[in-house]
RORORO-240256 format. One record per residue (C-alpha): residue in one letter; z, y, x. Coordinates in Angstrom, 1 decimal, decimal comma. Last residue first. Layout:
# RORORO-240256
+------+--------+--------+--------+
| tivo |      Z |      Y |      X |
+------+--------+--------+--------+
|    A |      Z |      Y |      X |
...
+------+--------+--------+--------+
This chain:
# RORORO-240256
+------+--------+--------+--------+
| tivo |      Z |      Y |      X |
+------+--------+--------+--------+
|    A | -131,8 | -142,4 |   20,9 |
|    L | -132,8 | -142,0 |   17,5 |
|    I | -131,8 | -145,1 |   16,1 |
|    H | -128,4 | -145,2 |   18,3 |
|    A | -127,2 | -142,2 |   16,3 |
|    D | -126,7 | -144,8 |   13,2 |
|    R | -122,7 | -144,7 |   14,0 |
|    G | -122,2 | -141,3 |   14,2 |
|    F | -123,9 | -138,2 |   16,0 |
|    T | -127,6 | -137,8 |   14,8 |
|    S | -127,6 | -140,4 |   12,0 |
|    D | -124,2 | -140,0 |   11,1 |
|    F | -124,9 | -136,4 |   10,5 |
|    L | -127,9 | -136,9 |    8,2 |
|    A | -125,8 | -139,4 |    6,5 |
|    K | -123,0 | -137,3 |    6,2 |
|    W | -125,2 | -134,0 |    4,7 |
|    S | -126,4 | -136,6 |    2,2 |
|    T | -123,2 | -137,8 |    0,9 |
|    E | -121,9 | -134,3 |    0,8 |
|    W | -124,6 | -132,9 |   -1,3 |
|    P | -122,4 | -131,3 |   -4,1 |
|    W | -119,8 | -130,0 |   -1,5 |
|    R | -116,7 | -131,3 |   -3,1 |
|    Q | -114,7 | -129,7 |   -0,2 |
|    P | -116,2 | -127,0 |    1,9 |
|    L | -116,9 | -128,1 |    5,6 |
|    H | -114,4 | -128,5 |    8,6 |
|    L | -116,6 | -129,2 |   11,4 |
|    T | -114,6 | -130,9 |   14,4 |
|    L | -115,1 | -130,0 |   17,9 |
|    R | -114,1 | -132,1 |   21,4 |
|    R | -112,2 | -130,8 |   24,3 |
|    A | -109,0 | -132,9 |   23,5 |
|    S | -109,0 | -131,0 |   19,8 |
|    S | -110,8 | -128,0 |   18,7 |
|    A | -111,5 | -126,7 |   15,1 |
|    I | -114,6 | -125,1 |   14,1 |
|    R | -115,2 | -123,7 |   10,3 |
|    A | -118,0 | -124,6 |    8,3 |
|    P | -120,4 | -123,0 |    5,9 |
|    V | -123,3 | -125,0 |    4,6 |
|    S | -126,7 | -123,1 |    4,7 |
|    I | -128,6 | -126,1 |    6,1 |
|    L | -128,0 | -129,3 |    4,0 |
|    T | -128,5 | -128,3 |    0,5 |
|    R | -129,7 | -124,5 |    0,4 |
|    R | -131,9 | -125,2 |    3,5 |
|    I | -133,4 | -128,2 |    2,1 |
|    T | -134,1 | -127,0 |   -1,1 |
|    G | -135,8 | -123,9 |    0,7 |
|    T | -137,9 | -126,0 |    2,8 |
|    T | -139,4 | -127,8 |   -0,5 |
|    A | -138,1 | -131,3 |   -1,3 |
|    K | -139,8 | -134,3 |   -0,9 |
|    M | -137,2 | -136,5 |    1,1 |
|    L | -134,6 | -134,5 |   -0,6 |
|    S | -135,2 | -136,2 |   -3,9 |
|    R | -135,4 | -139,6 |   -2,2 |
|    D | -132,0 | -139,0 |   -0,8 |
|    G | -131,7 | -141,4 |    2,6 |
|    T | -130,3 | -138,5 |    4,4 |
|    L | -132,3 | -139,3 |    7,3 |
|    T | -135,7 | -138,0 |    5,4 |
|    A | -134,3 | -134,6 |    5,0 |
|    A | -133,9 | -134,1 |    8,7 |
|    A | -137,8 | -135,1 |    9,1 |
|    R | -138,6 | -132,5 |    6,4 |
|    A | -136,5 | -129,9 |    8,3 |
|    L | -138,3 | -130,8 |   11,6 |
|    N | -141,7 | -130,7 |   10,1 |
|    F | -141,1 | -127,3 |    8,5 |
|    A | -139,4 | -125,7 |   11,6 |
|    M | -142,1 | -127,1 |   13,7 |
|    V | -144,7 | -125,4 |   11,3 |
|    A | -142,9 | -122,1 |   11,7 |
|    C | -142,9 | -122,2 |   15,4 |
|    V | -146,8 | -122,7 |   15,3 |
|    L | -147,0 | -119,7 |   13,0 |
|    W | -144,8 | -117,8 |   15,4 |
|    A | -146,9 | -118,5 |   18,2 |
|    A | -150,3 | -117,0 |   16,2 |
|    N | -148,1 | -114,3 |   15,4 |
|    A | -147,3 | -113,5 |   19,0 |
|    C | -151,0 | -114,0 |   19,6 |
|    F | -152,0 | -111,4 |   17,1 |
|    K | -149,6 | -108,5 |   18,6 |
|    G | -148,1 | -106,3 |   15,8 |
|    S | -145,2 | -108,7 |   15,4 |
|    P | -143,4 | -110,6 |   12,4 |
|    M | -145,9 | -111,7 |   10,4 |
|    H | -143,8 | -111,8 |    7,1 |
|    A | -142,7 | -114,5 |    4,5 |
|    L | -144,4 | -117,0 |    6,8 |
|    A | -140,9 | -118,3 |    7,8 |
|    S | -139,7 | -119,3 |    4,6 |
|    N | -141,2 | -118,7 |    1,2 |
|    K | -144,6 | -118,2 |    2,9 |
|    L | -144,2 | -121,5 |    4,2 |
|    D | -143,2 | -123,2 |    1,0 |
|    A | -146,1 | -121,5 |   -0,7 |
|    H | -148,7 | -122,7 |    1,9 |
|    V | -147,1 | -126,3 |    1,4 |
|    Q | -147,6 | -126,1 |   -2,6 |
|    E | -151,2 | -125,4 |   -2,2 |
|    I | -151,5 | -128,2 |    0,2 |
|    I | -150,6 | -130,2 |   -2,8 |
|    A | -153,6 | -129,0 |   -4,6 |
|    H | -155,5 | -132,0 |   -3,0 |
|    R | -154,2 | -134,1 |   -5,6 |
|    R | -157,0 | -133,5 |   -7,9 |
|    H | -159,3 | -135,4 |   -5,6 |
|    I | -157,1 | -138,6 |   -6,0 |
|    Q | -157,2 | -138,3 |   -9,8 |
|    D | -161,2 | -137,9 |   -9,7 |
|    A | -161,6 | -140,8 |   -7,1 |
|    T | -159,2 | -142,9 |   -9,7 |
|    V | -161,5 | -142,3 |  -12,7 |
|    T | -164,7 | -143,0 |  -10,7 |
|    D | -163,3 | -146,1 |   -9,1 |
|    L | -161,7 | -146,2 |   -5,7 |
|    D | -162,4 | -149,2 |   -3,6 |
|    A | -165,2 | -150,8 |   -5,2 |
|    P | -166,9 | -147,5 |   -5,3 |
|    D | -166,4 | -147,1 |   -1,5 |
|    T | -165,8 | -143,5 |   -0,6 |
|    T | -168,1 | -141,1 |    0,5 |
|    T | -166,9 | -138,5 |   -1,7 |
|    F | -168,6 | -135,2 |   -3,0 |
|    F | -166,9 | -133,0 |   -5,9 |
|    A | -168,1 | -131,6 |   -8,9 |
|    H | -166,3 | -129,5 |  -11,5 |
|    F | -168,4 | -128,6 |  -14,5 |
|    R | -167,5 | -126,5 |  -17,5 |
|    W | -169,5 | -127,9 |  -20,6 |
|    V | -171,7 | -126,3 |  -23,6 |
|    D | -173,0 | -123,2 |  -21,8 |
|    F | -174,0 | -125,5 |  -18,6 |
|    L | -176,7 | -127,2 |  -20,7 |
|    E | -178,6 | -124,5 |  -22,0 |
|    G | -178,4 | -122,4 |  -25,4 |
|    Q | -179,2 | -118,7 |  -24,8 |
|    G | -179,2 | -116,5 |  -27,8 |
|    Q | -175,6 | -115,9 |  -28,1 |
|    D | -175,6 | -114,0 |  -24,4 |
|    K | -172,4 | -113,4 |  -22,9 |
|    K | -170,7 | -116,6 |  -24,5 |
|    P | -167,4 | -116,9 |  -25,1 |
|    R | -165,1 | -119,1 |  -23,1 |
|    L | -164,3 | -122,2 |  -24,6 |
|    D | -166,5 | -124,6 |  -22,3 |
|    P | -165,6 | -128,3 |  -23,0 |
|    I | -164,4 | -130,3 |  -20,1 |
|    R | -166,3 | -131,5 |  -17,5 |
|    R | -165,7 | -133,7 |  -14,5 |
|    V | -168,3 | -135,2 |  -11,8 |
|    V | -168,1 | -137,3 |   -9,0 |
|    L | -171,3 | -137,0 |   -6,9 |
|    R | -171,6 | -140,2 |   -4,5 |
|    G | -172,4 | -140,7 |   -1,1 |
|    P | -175,0 | -140,6 |    1,6 |
|    V | -174,8 | -138,0 |    4,1 |
|    H | -177,8 | -136,7 |    5,7 |
|    H | -177,2 | -134,2 |    8,7 |
|    S | -179,4 | -136,4 |   11,1 |
|    K | -182,3 | -136,3 |    8,7 |
|    K | -182,6 | -132,5 |    9,2 |
|    Q | -181,7 | -130,6 |    6,2 |
|    S | -182,6 | -130,6 |    2,6 |
|    A | -180,9 | -133,7 |    1,9 |
|    F | -177,4 | -132,0 |    3,0 |
|    A | -175,5 | -134,4 |    0,7 |
|    T | -177,1 | -137,6 |   -0,6 |
|    F | -175,9 | -138,5 |   -3,8 |
|    P | -175,2 | -141,6 |   -6,1 |
|    I | -174,1 | -140,5 |   -9,6 |
|    E | -170,5 | -140,2 |  -11,2 |
|    A | -168,8 | -139,6 |  -14,3 |
|    V | -165,6 | -137,8 |  -15,8 |
|    E | -164,4 | -136,6 |  -19,0 |
|    A | -162,0 | -134,1 |  -20,2 |
|    A | -161,7 | -133,6 |  -24,1 |
|    S | -159,3 | -136,5 |  -24,2 |
|    I | -158,6 | -139,3 |  -26,2 |
|    W | -157,4 | -141,9 |  -23,4 |
|    R | -157,9 | -145,5 |  -23,6 |
|    E | -156,1 | -148,5 |  -24,5 |
|    T | -157,9 | -148,9 |  -28,0 |
|    D | -155,1 | -149,8 |  -29,7 |
|    T | -152,7 | -147,7 |  -27,5 |
|    D | -154,6 | -144,5 |  -27,9 |
|    Y | -153,5 | -142,4 |  -25,2 |
|    L | -153,3 | -138,5 |  -25,8 |
|    A | -154,8 | -135,9 |  -23,4 |
|    D | -153,8 | -132,2 |  -23,9 |
|    T | -154,5 | -131,7 |  -20,3 |
|    Y | -155,8 | -134,5 |  -18,6 |
|    R | -155,9 | -138,2 |  -18,7 |
|    I | -159,7 | -139,2 |  -18,5 |
|    P | -162,6 | -140,0 |  -21,2 |
|    T | -165,6 | -141,5 |  -19,4 |
|    W | -169,1 | -140,2 |  -19,1 |
|    A | -171,8 | -142,7 |  -18,5 |
|    D | -173,1 | -142,7 |  -22,4 |
|    D | -174,7 | -139,0 |  -21,9 |
|    S | -176,7 | -140,2 |  -18,8 |
|    I | -176,1 | -138,2 |  -15,5 |
|    A | -179,4 | -136,5 |  -14,5 |
|    S | -178,4 | -133,1 |  -15,8 |
|    I | -175,4 | -133,4 |  -13,0 |
|    A | -177,8 | -133,8 |  -10,3 |
|    T | -180,1 | -130,9 |  -11,3 |
|    K | -176,7 | -128,9 |  -11,2 |
|    I | -175,7 | -130,1 |   -7,7 |
|    V | -179,0 | -129,0 |   -6,4 |
|    S | -179,0 | -125,5 |   -8,3 |
|    N | -175,6 | -124,7 |   -7,1 |
|    L | -172,5 | -125,5 |   -8,9 |
|    G | -169,6 | -126,0 |   -6,0 |
|    T | -169,2 | -128,8 |   -4,1 |
|    T | -165,4 | -129,8 |   -4,0 |
|    I | -164,8 | -132,2 |   -0,8 |
|    S | -163,5 | -136,0 |   -1,0 |
|    V | -164,4 | -137,3 |    2,6 |
|    D | -164,0 | -140,4 |    4,3 |
|    A | -162,4 | -140,8 |    7,6 |
|    G | -163,7 | -142,3 |   11,1 |
|    G | -163,5 | -139,3 |   13,4 |
|    R | -167,4 | -139,1 |   13,3 |
|    I | -166,9 | -139,2 |    9,4 |
|    A | -164,5 | -135,9 |    9,4 |
|    A | -166,3 | -133,8 |   11,9 |
|    G | -169,7 | -134,5 |   10,0 |
|    I | -168,1 | -133,2 |    6,6 |
|    S | -166,6 | -130,4 |    8,2 |
|    P | -169,6 | -129,3 |   10,3 |
|    H | -172,0 | -130,5 |    7,7 |
|    G | -170,7 | -128,2 |    5,1 |
|    F | -168,5 | -128,3 |    1,8 |
|    Y | -165,5 | -126,6 |    3,4 |
|    A | -165,3 | -123,4 |    1,0 |
|    S | -165,6 | -126,0 |   -1,6 |
|    D | -162,3 | -127,3 |   -1,8 |
|    A | -161,0 | -129,8 |    0,6 |
|    R | -159,9 | -133,5 |    0,7 |
|    L | -160,1 | -135,6 |    3,9 |
|    L | -159,4 | -139,4 |    3,2 |
|    P | -158,2 | -141,5 |    6,0 |
|    K | -160,0 | -145,3 |    6,5 |
|    P | -157,5 | -147,9 |    5,0 |
|    P | -155,3 | -149,6 |    7,8 |
|    S | -157,0 | -152,5 |    9,7 |
|    V | -156,3 | -156,0 |    8,7 |
|    A | -153,8 | -158,4 |   10,3 |
|    V | -150,8 | -156,4 |    9,1 |
|    H | -147,5 | -155,2 |   11,0 |
|    T | -145,3 | -153,2 |    8,8 |
|    G | -144,0 | -150,0 |   10,2 |
|    T | -141,0 | -149,1 |   12,2 |
|    G | -141,7 | -151,4 |   14,9 |
|    T | -141,8 | -148,7 |   17,3 |
|    D | -145,4 | -149,5 |   18,6 |
|    I | -146,7 | -149,7 |   14,7 |
|    V | -145,2 | -146,1 |   14,1 |
|    V | -146,5 | -144,4 |   17,4 |
|    Q | -150,1 | -146,1 |   16,8 |
|    R | -150,3 | -144,7 |   13,5 |
|    L | -149,2 | -141,5 |   14,6 |
|    R | -151,7 | -141,4 |   17,6 |
|    D | -154,6 | -142,1 |   15,1 |
|    V | -153,3 | -139,4 |   12,8 |
|    T | -153,2 | -137,0 |   15,8 |
|    T | -157,1 | -137,9 |   16,6 |
|    L | -157,8 | -137,0 |   13,1 |
|    T | -156,0 | -133,9 |   13,0 |
|    D | -157,8 | -132,5 |   16,1 |
|    A | -161,1 | -133,6 |   14,6 |
|    I | -160,4 | -131,7 |   11,2 |
|    M | -159,0 | -128,8 |   13,2 |
|    R | -162,5 | -128,7 |   15,2 |
|    A | -164,2 | -129,0 |   12,3 |
|    A | -162,4 | -126,2 |   10,2 |
|    G | -163,1 | -123,5 |   13,1 |
|    R | -164,4 | -121,1 |   10,4 |
|    S | -164,4 | -122,9 |    7,0 |
|    S | -162,6 | -120,2 |    5,3 |
|    G | -164,7 | -117,4 |    6,4 |
|    C | -162,6 | -114,7 |    8,5 |
|    A | -161,7 | -111,3 |    7,1 |
|    G | -157,9 | -111,7 |    7,9 |
|    K | -158,5 | -112,8 |   11,5 |
|    R | -157,3 | -116,4 |   12,4 |
|    L | -153,9 | -118,1 |   13,0 |
|    R | -154,6 | -122,1 |   13,5 |
|    Q | -152,2 | -125,1 |   12,4 |
|    A | -152,3 | -128,5 |   12,8 |
|    T | -150,3 | -131,6 |   11,9 |
|    I | -148,3 | -130,2 |    8,8 |
|    V | -146,5 | -132,5 |    7,0 |
|    P | -147,0 | -133,9 |    3,2 |
|    A | -144,3 | -135,9 |    1,7 |
|    A | -143,9 | -139,5 |    2,5 |
|    T | -144,7 | -142,8 |    0,1 |
|    E | -148,1 | -142,6 |   -0,9 |
|    T | -149,0 | -140,8 |    2,2 |
|    T | -149,6 | -137,2 |    3,1 |
|    V | -151,2 | -135,5 |    6,3 |
|    T | -151,4 | -131,7 |    6,2 |
|    T | -154,0 | -129,5 |    7,9 |
|    I | -153,7 | -125,7 |    8,4 |
|    L | -155,5 | -122,4 |    8,3 |
|    S | -153,3 | -119,1 |    8,3 |
|    N | -155,6 | -115,8 |    7,6 |
|    L | -154,1 | -112,5 |    8,6 |
|    G | -153,6 | -109,9 |    6,0 |
|    R | -154,9 | -107,2 |    3,6 |
|    I | -155,4 | -108,6 |    0,3 |
|    G | -158,9 | -108,7 |   -1,6 |
|    S | -158,4 | -112,7 |   -1,8 |
|    Y | -161,8 | -113,3 |    0,2 |
|    G | -160,5 | -111,3 |    3,3 |
|    Y | -159,6 | -107,9 |    3,9 |
|    G | -158,5 | -107,3 |    7,4 |
|    S | -155,6 | -108,1 |    9,9 |
|    G | -156,7 | -108,8 |   13,6 |
|    Q | -153,8 | -106,9 |   15,1 |
|    K | -151,5 | -105,6 |   13,3 |
|    D | -151,1 | -101,9 |   13,6 |
|    H | -153,0 | -101,0 |   10,3 |
|    G | -149,5 | -101,3 |    8,1 |
|    H | -148,8 | -104,2 |    6,0 |
|    V | -149,4 | -107,7 |    6,0 |
|    E | -150,3 | -110,4 |    3,5 |
|    I | -150,7 | -113,7 |    4,5 |
|    I | -154,1 | -115,3 |    3,4 |
|    S | -154,4 | -118,9 |    2,9 |
|    D | -156,4 | -121,7 |    4,3 |
|    D | -157,0 | -125,3 |    3,3 |
|    I | -157,3 | -128,7 |    4,9 |
|    D | -155,9 | -131,7 |    3,3 |
|    I | -155,6 | -135,3 |    4,8 |
|    M | -154,6 | -138,2 |    2,8 |
|    V | -153,7 | -141,4 |    4,5 |
|    R | -154,3 | -144,7 |    2,9 |
|    D | -151,4 | -146,9 |    3,6 |
|    T | -150,5 | -149,4 |    5,8 |
|    D | -150,0 | -147,4 |    9,3 |
|    I | -148,9 | -144,2 |    7,9 |
|    G | -146,4 | -145,7 |    5,4 |
|    A | -143,5 | -143,9 |    6,2 |
|    L | -144,7 | -140,5 |    7,8 |
|    L | -141,3 | -139,0 |    8,1 |
|    P | -139,3 | -142,3 |    8,4 |
|    T | -137,5 | -140,8 |   11,4 |
|    R | -137,3 | -141,6 |   15,3 |
|    E | -141,2 | -142,1 |   16,0 |
|    A | -142,5 | -140,0 |   13,2 |
|    L | -140,1 | -137,1 |   14,9 |
|    A | -141,4 | -137,8 |   18,2 |
|    Q | -145,0 | -137,5 |   17,2 |
|    L | -144,3 | -134,4 |   15,4 |
|    L | -142,8 | -133,2 |   18,5 |
|    R | -146,0 | -134,0 |   20,5 |
|    S | -148,3 | -131,9 |   18,2 |
|    A | -145,9 | -129,2 |   18,2 |
|    V | -145,6 | -129,0 |   21,9 |
|    A | -149,6 | -129,4 |   22,1 |
|    D | -149,9 | -126,4 |   19,8 |
|    L | -147,5 | -124,6 |   21,9 |
|    Q | -150,2 | -125,0 |   25,0 |
|    R | -152,8 | -123,8 |   22,4 |
|    V | -150,7 | -120,6 |   21,8 |
|    H | -150,1 | -120,2 |   25,6 |
|    G | -154,0 | -120,1 |   25,9 |
|    F | -154,4 | -117,5 |   23,6 |
|    R | -152,0 | -114,8 |   25,0 |
|    F | -148,1 | -114,9 |   24,5 |
|    Q | -146,2 | -112,4 |   26,2 |
|    R | -145,2 | -110,8 |   22,7 |
|    L | -143,3 | -113,6 |   21,8 |
|    F | -141,1 | -113,8 |   24,6 |
|    S | -140,3 | -110,0 |   23,9 |
|    G | -139,4 | -110,8 |   20,5 |
|    L | -137,3 | -113,4 |   21,7 |
|    T | -135,2 | -111,3 |   23,9 |
|    S | -135,0 | -108,2 |   20,9 |
|    P | -133,6 | -111,0 |   18,6 |
|    A | -130,6 | -112,0 |   21,2 |
|    Y | -131,0 | -115,6 |   22,2 |
|    P | -128,0 | -118,3 |   21,3 |
|    R | -127,2 | -119,3 |   24,8 |
|    E | -125,7 | -122,9 |   24,4 |
|    F | -125,0 | -123,8 |   20,9 |
|    L | -121,7 | -124,9 |   19,1 |
|    V | -119,6 | -122,6 |   20,8 |
|    H | -122,2 | -119,6 |   20,5 |
|    M | -122,4 | -120,1 |   16,9 |
|    A | -118,9 | -119,5 |   16,3 |
|    G | -119,0 | -116,6 |   14,5 |
|    H | -122,5 | -115,1 |   14,6 |
|    R | -125,4 | -115,0 |   17,1 |
|    L | -127,6 | -117,4 |   15,4 |
|    I | -128,4 | -115,3 |   12,4 |
|    A | -129,4 | -112,7 |   14,7 |
|    M | -132,6 | -114,3 |   14,5 |
|    D | -133,3 | -112,2 |   11,4 |
|    S | -134,5 | -109,3 |   13,5 |
|    I | -137,6 | -111,4 |   14,8 |
|    S | -138,5 | -111,7 |   10,7 |
|    D | -138,5 | -114,7 |    8,2 |
|    A | -135,1 | -116,5 |    9,3 |
|    G | -133,9 | -118,9 |    7,0 |
|    A | -131,8 | -121,4 |    8,9 |
|    V | -134,8 | -123,7 |    9,9 |
|    M | -136,6 | -120,5 |   11,1 |
|    G | -133,7 | -119,3 |   13,1 |
|    A | -133,3 | -123,1 |   14,8 |
|    V | -137,4 | -122,9 |   15,5 |
|    L | -137,0 | -119,6 |   17,3 |
|    S | -133,9 | -120,6 |   19,1 |
|    G | -135,8 | -124,0 |   20,2 |
|    I | -138,9 | -122,0 |   21,4 |
|    K | -136,3 | -119,7 |   23,5 |
|    R | -134,4 | -123,0 |   24,8 |
|    G | -137,4 | -124,5 |   25,9 |
|    A | -139,2 | -121,3 |   27,5 |
|    N | -136,4 | -120,7 |   29,9 |
|    S | -138,5 | -118,1 |   31,7 |
|    G | -141,3 | -116,6 |   30,0 |
|    T | -139,9 | -112,8 |   30,1 |
|    D | -139,2 | -113,2 |   33,7 |
|    N | -143,1 | -113,1 |   34,1 |
|    P | -145,5 | -115,4 |   32,7 |
|    V | -145,8 | -117,9 |   29,6 |
|    T | -146,5 | -121,4 |   31,0 |
|    L | -145,7 | -123,4 |   28,3 |
|    H | -146,3 | -127,5 |   28,4 |
|    E | -143,5 | -128,9 |   30,2 |
|    D | -140,5 | -126,6 |   29,2 |
|    A | -141,8 | -126,8 |   25,6 |
|    L | -142,2 | -130,3 |   25,8 |
|    N | -138,3 | -130,4 |   27,4 |
|    Q | -137,0 | -128,2 |   24,7 |
|    L | -138,5 | -130,2 |   21,9 |
|    G | -137,6 | -133,5 |   23,2 |
|    S | -137,0 | -135,6 |   20,1 |
|    R | -133,4 | -135,9 |   20,7 |
|    Q | -133,2 | -132,2 |   20,9 |
|    A | -134,9 | -131,8 |   17,6 |
|    L | -132,6 | -134,4 |   16,3 |
|    A | -129,4 | -132,5 |   17,6 |
|    M | -131,1 | -129,2 |   16,2 |
|    V | -131,1 | -130,7 |   12,7 |
|    P | -127,5 | -132,4 |   13,1 |
|    V | -126,0 | -128,7 |   14,3 |
|    L | -128,3 | -126,7 |   12,0 |
|    G | -126,6 | -127,9 |    9,0 |
|    A | -123,5 | -125,8 |   10,0 |
|    A | -125,4 | -122,7 |    8,9 |
|    S | -122,8 | -120,1 |    8,0 |
|    V | -120,6 | -120,6 |   11,1 |
|    L | -116,6 | -119,7 |   11,1 |
|    N | -114,2 | -119,9 |   14,2 |
|    P | -114,4 | -116,5 |   15,2 |
|    D | -112,9 | -115,0 |   11,9 |
|    D | -112,9 | -111,4 |   11,8 |
|    F | -115,6 | -110,2 |    9,2 |
|    C | -112,9 | -108,8 |    6,8 |
|    A | -113,0 | -108,5 |    2,9 |
|    A | -110,1 | -107,3 |    0,7 |
|    A | -108,4 | -107,4 |   -3,0 |
|    V | -110,2 | -110,4 |   -4,6 |
|    P | -108,1 | -111,2 |   -7,7 |
|    R | -105,8 | -114,0 |   -7,9 |
|    T | -104,8 | -114,4 |  -11,5 |
|    H | -107,9 | -113,0 |  -13,0 |
|    S | -110,3 | -114,7 |  -11,2 |
|    L | -113,8 | -113,4 |  -11,2 |
|    Q | -116,1 | -114,6 |  -13,9 |
|    M | -118,8 | -117,4 |  -14,2 |
+------+--------+--------+--------+
């Protein structure tokens, strides 16, 4: 693409008071308002002093700024340009929002957690954000990630398992067969803490939220009523969460588990007991499908064996289940050529699951467990958006920032589901922002009503109009 030769650009002026750069905030924040974001924050937040007044509007401003792409407090200035003050009431200055966040203490962060949970329920009631949660098997994923910080004045920062100085964010996500993952719980922790710290409580809270979300969908009639109970939720996690606190919390909450075990001596002994004829080839990297034999020709194979987790602990901690093992040839050079053992030939990946073999066979259980990696995409999405930085030196301010980032993530995903575009329903926040949010518009006033004039031939015009009609037009009654 080249600049025009016939009409070259000669000047640029920032002088139009009727322009906005993110017109998509109008329907998105209308959805947030109808879902009660401001009222929930006003009801549950008790931040002290004058700084904590109008908590609902300030939380709404923080969420709106993050939806528009803000990843620091100073970026909240995006809410105060052009005609934004005409479209929205009292867009707060970044300094005001920064002072508000710095007043947070741990109790206020927990209050904001309650706001985020209730907002998610309201979004699920008004949009197909969690379609299928009342009928499909719900996948719950838990994982943490290090958010890198710079400087020594960040409270709680430290060197964790990644060797990077930062803060540790722990999240849980919920996914169905038809819905993209949404974040159901979040917690900011010290950078040097272990991955499983506080995971049991997070799992219990998430399972409680899932029960509420299922009931919300059924009560509003957006789900399909069935005579039988929906399948148990399935908790997926990596080896850092293979412990009785996490697994026990999941089982007490009525969920099955699928958790990587690692390769300690107990697991290696169990793997060695698997017979050679029990292994089944699976679709994996470089696999080929043979139509004559109707099977995969692959170097990767899976097998399973009955296994009781935590058998060395007290009897109440014993958890019966299955040990599903995937093996691939070990192509790494051997350190000791004179030693030939079982684990020098194959590389093994084992996970423990309590699912019923009649419901999920060995191959299917392995496929479902591998999809746990979807939570890594959610972490990457957050880091590519509001969590690119931890904006404050105060730990609780950053913890509140994380909760606001989660609300912005879920809100953007809910807005995308209203477009009816299947590609946007599972798109990243960056894609949603580029197609639906960061759309420039000029406002015009007539008969005390505002009209947004957007770019002609916008590639995603149909999706944008579907979102707008859902919140302001003929379909707005759905959200009421």
